[in-house]
C-alpha positions in Angstrom: 17.1 122.9 116.9 15.5 120.5 114.7 17.3 117.3 113.5 17.4 118.7 109.9 19.2 121.8 111.1 21.7 119.8 113.1 22.4 117.7 110.0 22.9 120.8 107.9 25.3 122.3 110.4 27.3 119.0 110.7 27.6 118.7 106.9 28.7 122.4 106.5 31.3 121.9 109.3 32.5 118.7 107.7 32.9 120.3 104.3 34.7 123.2 105.8 37.1 120.9 107.6 37.8 118.8 104.5 38.3 121.9 102.4 40.8 123.3 104.9 42.6 119.9 105.1 42.9 119.5 101.3 43.9 123.2 100.8 46.8 122.7 103.3 48.0 119.4 101.8 47.8 120.7 98.2 47.5 118.7 95.1 51.3 118.1 94.8 51.8 114.3 94.5 55.5 114.7 93.7 58.5 114.4 96.0 58.6 116.4 99.2 61.5 118.6 100.3 64.1 116.8 102.4 62.4 113.5 101.8 64.2 110.1 101.9 65.5 109.0 98.6 67.4 106.3 96.6 68.0 108.4 93.5 67.7 112.1 92.4 64.3 111.1 90.8 62.9 110.7 94.4 63.6 114.4 95.0 62.2 117.7 93.8 63.9 119.1 90.6 66.1 121.5 92.6 67.3 118.9 95.0 69.8 116.0 94.8 69.8 112.7 96.6 72.6 112.6 99.2 73.5 109.1 100.1 76.1 107.9 102.7 76.7 104.2 102.1 77.1 101.8 105.0 79.8 99.8 103.2 77.8 96.6 103.1 76.9 96.8 99.4 73.2 97.2 99.9 71.2 100.2 98.9 71.2 102.9 101.5 68.4 105.5 101.8 69.6 109.0 101.4 68.0 112.4 102.0 67.1 115.0 99.4 69.2 118.2 99.7 69.2 121.5 97.9 72.1 122.5 95.7 74.0 125.3 97.4 77.1 127.5 97.4 77.4 128.1 101.1 75.7 127.3 104.4 73.4 130.3 104.1 71.6 128.4 101.3 70.7 125.5 103.6 67.9 125.1 106.2 68.7 125.3 109.9 70.8 122.3 111.0 72.0 121.6 107.5 75.4 122.5 106.0 76.6 123.0 102.4 79.2 120.3 101.6 80.9 118.9 98.5 79.7 115.6 97.2 80.7 113.4 94.3 78.1 112.7 91.6 77.8 109.0 91.0 75.1 107.4 88.9 71.9 109.0 90.1 72.9 110.2 93.6 75.6 112.0 95.5 78.2 110.3 97.7 80.7 111.7 100.3 83.8 113.1 98.6 86.2 111.5 101.2 88.3 108.8 99.5 87.1 109.5 96.0 89.6 110.4 93.2 90.3 114.1 93.0 89.5 114.3 89.3 85.9 113.4 89.9 83.6 116.5 89.7 82.2 117.8 93.0 78.7 119.1 93.5 77.7 121.3 96.4 74.5 120.3 98.2 72.9 120.7 101.6 73.1 117.8 104.0 71.8 117.5 107.6 74.6 118.0 110.1 74.2 114.3 111.2 75.3 113.1 107.8 79.0 112.3 107.8 
């Protein structure tokens, strides 16, 4: 093969590889499912930011979770649990006043 032919093959291969890469990654620049979050705005529109505070008063990263009605609506390893809506994120319901509204959302089984 001549050098020009090798260059053409290399450029075609590179363009195919880049096309495949960008097609897989998509043009979505928004939040990704089950991403880390500080508020609901960090999550996709169908998700809520589930935060379990450490008790030290500092912001704690949460994880985006889908709204749900039971465990069947959650991905593998996640459970549908009740959370209390506070400001722009969800908190565990334990220890919160009973009159506060609860929201059902998926959380990873390691979230307590």
